[in-house]
Structures are given as structure tokens and as C-alpha cells.
N, C-alpha and C positions, 0 to 999 in steps of 0.2 A: 212125853219126850219131844214130841213135835214143837210144842211151845218153847221148850228149853233150847232147841235148836235154833229158832227164829231169834230168840234174845240173844244168843251168841253171835249169830250172824249181824244183828243190829249193832252189837258192841264192836265188832271187827270192821264196819262200813267205814267208819271216819279214817282209818288207817289205810284201808284197802282201796277206797273208791278210786283214787286218781290213777291206780294201776290196773285195777281188776274190776271196774264197774260192771261190765257187761256180764261175766260169768255170775256175779251176785244177782243181778237183775234177772237173769234166766232162772235161777233157783227159786227166787221169790215169785216169778210169774208162774212157775209150775205148780205151786200149791199156795196161792195167797190165802192168809187168814186175816181176820178182822185187825185192823191197826198195824200190819205188817208194814215196814219201811220198804221204799222202793228206791233201787239205787239208779241214779241218772249221773249225767255229767257233773262233776263238782263235788258229788256226795250223795247222801240219802235223805229221802223225804217222806213224810207222812202227811195224809190228808184227813178229810172228815166226810162223814156221811151226810147225804142230802136226801130230801124226798122219802123220808120214813125209812132211811138205809136201803132205798132201791137203787141210789146212785152214790158214787164215791167221788169227791172232788179234790184236786190239789191245786192250790191257788198260789200266785206269786213265785213261781219257780224261775230263778234266774236263768237264761239261755245264753247270756253273754256277760262280758265284764262291763261294769259301769262306764259309760261313755264320757268319762270326766277328765279335766286336765289334758294331758297330750293326748288322750282319746277321744276328745271332742272332734267332731268331724273326721273320724277315721271310721274305716269298715268295723263292723263289731268283732271283738276279740273273744277267746275262749272265756267261759264263766270262770270267776274265781272260786277255787274250791273252799268248802267249809267243813268245819269239825263236827262230829256228832250227827245227830238226826235232825234235819230242818223241818219245823213244823210248817207245812205249806197249807195254811188254814186261813189266810186272808190274802186279798188282793195287793199286789205291789202298787206302788204309785204310779199314776199316768205321767206320760212324758210332759215336759215343760211346755205350756201353751196358754194363749189368752183365755180369759174367761167368757162363759156365755151370759146372755141376758135372762134374767129370771121371768122376763115376760114373753120369752119365745116358746113356742110350742115344743122346741128340741130340748128345753131345759129339763122339763120332766122326763123325757126321753133319756137323758144323760144322767139322771140321778142327781142333778144339782152340781154344786162345787165338790169335786173330789180331790184327795190329796194328789200333789204332783211334785216331780223331782226330775233332774237330768239323769239320776240314777233309776232308770225306768224299764230296762230291757228284761222283762219277766213274762212268763206265760202261764196258761191256766189249762187243766185237763179234767174233763169229766167223763167218767166211765160207768157202765153198769155194773152194779154189785155183784160179786161172787166171781168165781174163776172165770176167765174169759181168755180167747185166743183169736188172733187174726181178725178182730172186728175192723170195719171200715172206719176211718177217720175223716173228720169234717174239720178243716181249718179255717177259723173265722178271721177276717180282715176288716177292721172297722173303716167307716168313713169319716168325713169331717173336712172335706177339700184339701187334705194334706197339710191343714194348719192346726187341727184339734182332733180330739178322739181319743178313746181309752177302752181297753179289753174289760174293764170293771164296771162298765155301765150296767145297771140292773136288765134292761132289756136284752142283754146278750148273755144272759145266764144259760149255760148248756144242759142243765139237768133235764128239761123236757124231752130234748132230743136225745139224750143219752139213754133215756128210757125206752126208746125205740131201737136200741141195738146197736149204736154207733158210739165211737170215741169222738168227743167234741174238743177241739183246742183252740184257744184264742191268745194272741199275743200283742204286746205293745210294740209299736215302732215310732222312731223319732219323727217329728212333725215340723213344719215351718221352716224358719232359717237354721234351726239346729239340726233338722233332718235332711235339708236339701240345698245347703250352701256350697256353691262352686266357687273356687277362687284360684288364681294362677299358682299361688305358693302351695295350696293343697294338691293341685295337679302335679306340681314338681316333686313333692315329696312321696307322691304314690308311685309304686312300681308299675301300675298299670297307666300312668300319665293321665289319670282322670280324677275328677272330684264331683260332689253333688250325689243325689241319690242313695244316701245313707239311710234314710228311712226304708227303702226297698231292699237295701242289702240286710238290713235288720230282718226284714220278711224272709230273705234267703237263709239267714242264720237260723232262724226259728224252724225252718223247714229242715234244714240240716239236723237240728237238735231232734226233731220228730223222727227223722230217718233212723237215727242212732238210738234213740230211747224209748220210742212208743210201744214196742213189744213188751216193755216191763209193765205196761199199763193193760195189756191185752189187745193192743193195737196192731194192725197189718201195715208195715212202713210201705208196702207195695200197693195199697190200696188207699191214697190219700186223695181227698178233693179239697182244693183250695176254693175259697168262697167268701165273698165280700159284697158291700153295698157302697155306692156312690164313690168316694175316693178309693174304698176298699175294692169296688168293682174294677176300677181303673187299675188298681193295683194287681188284680187277677190277670187283665189283659197284658200288662207289662210283664208279668212273671211268665205268662205264656210265650211272650215275645223274647225274654231273656235267655241266651244260652247258660247263664249262671244257674238258672233254675231248672233246667232240663233234667229229667228223670226223678225230680222230688215230689211229683204229684202225677196222678193218673186221670184225674177229672177236674173240671173247672166250672164254677157258677158264679155269675157276675149280676147283681141287681142294680139296675140304673147306672150304666157305664158312660162317662164322659171321656169319650176316646178322641184326643185332640188330632185334628187333621194335620197340625204342625206342632213339634216340641221344639223347644229352644236347643240349639247345638251348645257344646261345651263352651266355645269361646264366648258367646253371648251370656251365658250363665255367669261365666268368670267376670264379666264386665259388671254384672249386678252384683256379684260378691264383692268386688272392689269398691263399688259404691256404698254398699253397706257398712264396709271397714272405714271408709272416709266419713260417713255419717257418725260413726262411733268414734272417730278421732283415732283411729288404729292404724299406724304406719306399716305394721308388720303383722303376720300370722300369729306370732307369739303374743302381741299385745290384743289381738282380737280374742285369742284363746283365754287371756287374762280377765276379760270382761265377764262380769256375773251373767247368769242366764237370763236375769230379769231385764239387765240393760239391753240384752239382744231381743227380748220380746218387746221392750218398749220402743225399739226402733221402727216396729210395725212394718216389717218387709216380708212380703209373702213369697215364698219360694215353693216351686214345684218339681216334679221329676223332669229329667232332661235326657236327651239323646246324648249321652257321655261318651260313647265309643266303647265302653267296657260292659256295664251292665245291659246296655242298649246300644248294639252296633249302628243302629239308624233309629228313626222314631217309629213308635209302635204301629201306627198306621201304615207305614211303608212296609215294615216286616209282614204284617198280616196280609197286605196286598200282593207280597212276593211269595206267599205261603211259607213263611219261615217260623211261624208261631208252633207251639207244642201240639203234636197231632193227637190230642186227647178230646174225649166226649165233652161238650159244652153246653151248659143250660144258662140262659140270659133273658132278660126283659126289662120292662119300664112300667111306669104307672100313668094313669090318665091324667093327673094333674100335677105333674112334676115341677111345673114352674109356679105353683100357687105362693110358696114362701120365699121366692127369690125377687130382687128388685125388679120393678116393671114400670112401664109408662104410667103416669097418674091421669093422663088425659088424652083426648084425640089428637090434639096439636103435638104434644110429646111423643105419642106414638108414631106420628108421620115423620118427624124430625129424626128419631132414633132410627127409623128404616131407612131414610135417606142418607143419614150420616155413615150408617154400616154397609149398605148395600149398594150405593152409587147408581150405576146403570142398571142394576136389576131391581131398584126400588120399586117401580111400578108393578113388576110382577110380584113381589113380595107383598105389597099393599093389597093386592088382590087375593092372594093366599091367606092374609090375616086381615080381612077387611073389617072395618068398624065405622059406626055412623054417629057414635055418641062416646062420651067419656067411659061410661060403664063396659060398653062393648070393646072399646080400646083397651081398657085394663085387661080384660080378659084375653084379647088377642095378643096382647103383648106377653102375658104369661105363658101362652101356647107356643109363640115364636121361640121364647127361652127354653120350653120343654124340648121343642123339636131340634133347635139347632145345638143344644147341649147333650140333653140325655137320651132322646129318642134316636136321633141319627147316629150317635156313637154306638148305643146297643145294637141297632138294627144292623149297621155297617159291620161291626165285628162277627155277629152271627152270620151275615150273608158271605162274607169273605171266608169264613172258616167252613161254612157248608160247601162253598164252591170249591174248596180244597178237598172235599170228599170227606170231612170229619162230622161225625154224629153231632147234630146241633138241635136244640130244643129252645124255642123263643116263646115267651108269655107276654100278656099284657094284662096288668092287674088294675081293677077298676072298682073295689070295694071301699067306700068311704067308711071310716071308723065313726062309731056313734057318739059324736061329741055333744055335750048338753049345751042348750041355747045360751046359757048364761057363762059358759067359758070363754074367756077372752085372750087374745094372743097378739103379740105387735105385728105379726106378718099380715093379718087381714082384718077387715072390718068387723065381720061376724064369722063364728066357727064354720057355719055351712059353706063358706067360701074357700076353705081348705081343700074340700073334695077329697081325692085320693092323692094326697100331697106326697112329696119326696120323703121317702123312709116309712110310709104308711105300712108296707108290707112285711118287715121284718119281725115286728112283734107276734105276727100270726105264724111266721115260720120257726121262730124260737119257741112258741108256746108260752110268752110271757105277757099276755093280755092283762094279767092282774097287777102287773106293774104301774099301769096307766089308769088314770081316772076317767073312764068312759062308761056309758051305759051299755055295756056289753050285753048281747043277747045270745040265745041258742044259737043262731044263724053264724054269729062271729066265731063261737067255739066250734062249731062244726067246720068253718073255712079253714080255721087254724089247724084242726086235725087233718084236714085234707092236704093243706100245703106241706105239713111236716111229713106226711106220708110220701109226697111226690119227691121232696128234697132228699130224704133218706133212701128212698129207692133209687134215686140218682146216685147217691153216694156208694151205694152197696154194688150197683152193677153198670153204672153209665147210662142208665136209661131210667126216666122217672116213672115208668108205667108200672101197674102191678097192683095188689092188694085190692082188686075191685074198684079201682079208681076209673073215672071217665078217661078215654084213651087220648093221650097226647102225641099227636103226630110229629115226626121229624120236620124240621124246617129245610126248606129248599132254597137254593140258591136264587131262584126267582124272587123270593122275598116278599110275598104278598099275603101269606097267611101266617097266623100266630094262634096261641093257646090262650083264650080268655080265662082268667082266673078271677073269681069275685062272686057276684050275685048270681052269674052265670059260669058254668064250667064247660068248656069244649072249644073245638076249633072255630076261628072267626077271621074274616079278612081284617088286616091291620088297619085301625083307624088312621084318618090324616096321613094316608100313603103317598098322596100327591105332593105334600109338603116334604116328605123324607126324600122323594125322588129329587125334588128341586134341590135341597141341601146336599145331596149327593153329587149333583152336577156341579154345584157352586163350590164345594170343598175340594173336588178334583181339579178345578181350575186354580187352586192355590190361594183361595181367598183367606 
């Protein structure tokens, strides 16, 4: 009788989804059976089992309309309804973006060349199998410098975390010029008189979708953790600062945040948008929208989040300094060798010139902080300078300001190097040992996706992965990473001197290279 009831409900979903999706979703959630469709915005979806039926996954669910034609460079619109039951069993395409080099250490991370399209606004859900109710929700936001990235990368598979009693959601958001173009005509057609930040608005739309729909999967819409790495971590702090995202999440975790001390204001970003239009020979917005996505990619114009006056009333650093960010528990940190995979000075002379060009009257002081006596030492010092000025300062500062405002804050320093084989070669370094604990080293441990990468993993790596998953899921459940017999992780205080070391040793420790962070704090505050 019960099976018949569900078959009838499934048949009715196509006609009723647009007007009564929530009652149907509630009915399904109260007594889910294997294969039962789930009603969400736009229609009904069915997923697939993973991890020997311990986890159910729904992949490629549209959370907004395709941002094509007149919807290119507009805030995300409601998802287009579909008829019948949609098989949510494969990832949607990643948003249109440039390709990566097969010689990069990140190419294996990304899963290689993945399908892509401008029609890309979909999300994925992983949930523990069996009836569930009010589980905490972890929402992953990928990195990629706001120019590339995808929720379908195999290192971001949510199965392992879902087995620990949480719902995992990941979403695609627009990147590059297609995600962050500002232009005077776009601002003029906006009711908010703003443009740009479309990729961040996509993230808000996904969070709103979660708020409306996650109960159907067993999740608690009032216990949502936003969580990201690199540009995804920067997205997290931008969402914390944005009034548009307020109330859509209750915790935040950011791995390797690049918090800019200054963000371009709308007028400056609009000028860059006009320059792109001129480069493409487009005299009007209509002509620019008529260009193919590939033509826009070929223009090779990087664009980033801005202080647009709507999503961000001011730049994120200022909003954090003024205590206007979301008052939620915050977990954040960075890796020992964040600068290893980024451009750096190749020689002692180049290192000295780069310091002089960038720091002017402070060059002598910076040269002492990043001292080098030969080319090899200069390359390492240059990498560390990039680490501190980009990722370490941004992470430390967002944590320090948040703690200063009385919010629970947990800071970490990750220093475990992946066990790369000596014959593995990458374009970023001469030999694999030079990678150290590079940018992005940590998240395969947190996702529990070590097997995706070709490394000589050991029992110590597996144990570290289990430990980090326990910390992150504990934080998602309660706003505190402690518990489950784990080494105690103390709260970070506004003094900003202590952190939680995660890696070969786990426990509280003084922040390494603290003097350099204090210099950059002084330098950034002077408006450099």
C-alpha cells in the first residue's frame, strides 16, 4: 500500500511541483523509501546510492535558470520547472572558464578537463542513507581565483563527510568575466543600480534554495555551515560581510582566505567592463551579450568581486573592521607553504627588485623579514612573501577581527606535506619535495578523498584525514570543532598569537612567522 502511495505521488509531482512542492517534500521526508523522488523547486528529483548504499547523492539539480541571453550578467533567476521526475544522477557542467595545464599539480586535483557551459547553475546534495531529520548542512564553495572551479571535481565528493552524519551541498557559480563583469549599462538596468558580483549572487541563490528545500533531504535549514577554500574561502568572508546572505547560514569555515585590503569600487569596475566591451568591439550591452562565451573567454580579462554598494555596501575588510560581518562561529586557517605553486622571484636580484618595486620606503624592512643570500634562498623567501601577503595575512586578519567582536573563532595552521613520489613532476616546482604543504593541500584530507590522488599514502595520512573530518563535522554540528576524543582546539583570541597546529603534530602552538604578519597588518592599514 505504501509503495503504491509513493508511485501515485511521483506521478502527481510534475503537475503539482510548481504550486505545492513543499507539502509533497514534507510527505516524502517523513517516510522516505529507496528510490523515492524528492520534491524541490522546479519539480521532483531522484538520486543514486553511493558508498555501498550508505549515502544517497543527488547531482546536478538546477537551483536557478540558465544565465543565457538576456539573463547573462543578471542576478540568478528562479529555476525553470521541468516535467516528470528528473534523474539527478550526474553532475551538471562546470561554468564556462579557461582550461588548466595538464602539467600542473592542480590538474589531477580538478579531475582533468570537465564538461562546461554557460548553463551551469546546479548543485549537488549528499545525505546519509535512511530516514533523517534536522541534520547539519555543510555547503562547499570551490576556489580557483574566481576565474575557474567546479563542484564536480572528484576531490570535492561529499560521500565521506555525509557518512559522518551531515548533509553536504556543493554548487556551481559563475566565474571570470561571465561572473563578475561590471558595466555602466548593467548598473543602469539594475533596480539596485549595481553590477558585477554575479558569481557571489549565485552563491546566495544556492543558499536560498537550501533554505527552502533542504528539509526534503533530511537537513536542518537553520544549521547551515558555509565552507570554502581559496576563492571559496574569500567567498565565505564576503558572504559573512553581505547583508544579502544574512540568516542563510549559522557557521562559517574558510581555508586559506585571500582577504583584500582594498576592493575595487563600482565605478572602477565599470571602467574595466567598458574596456572589455571595447576590446571585443561591442558598442552596446546588447552587442556584448550577443558575443559567444568563448569570445569573452578569449579576451582573457580577469574579473573579481567588488564593493558594488549592494551585495557589499563597502569592501569586506572595512565591514569586518567595523564589526558588521555575520555574528556566527568561524573556523579558518592556512598552510605552511601557500606560496609554493605561485609565481615567485627566480633569483636574488629579482627578489630584491620585486621588494623595491612593491614596498618602496619599506623595502629595507621587508628585505630583512625575507632575507636571502643566494638564488635558492631568494626563491623560497619570495614564495613566503607571497604566502604572508596574500593568504596568511588575510586569514589571520579575518579571524582576529571576528574574535575582537566577541564571536567564537578557531584558527589553524596546517603543515603536513602530501607524500608525493620522487618521480612525480609538476610545472610549478623543480622537484615534488619543493611543494611542501602547498595551497590546497588540506582539503582532500577534509573531504576524505585521498584515493582520488596518486600519492604514496600511509596510515598516518589516513589517520590525519579522519581527524580533520571529525573536527570539521563537529564544527558544523555545534559551532565548536572539539569533541569525539580529539586533541583540544582552543578558541582564538583577539591578540592573534596562538593557533591550532594540524598535521604531523596536533595541538596549540604559536603562529609561525608572526612578525611578518604584524608587518603586513601595519602596511595594509596604511592603505598600501
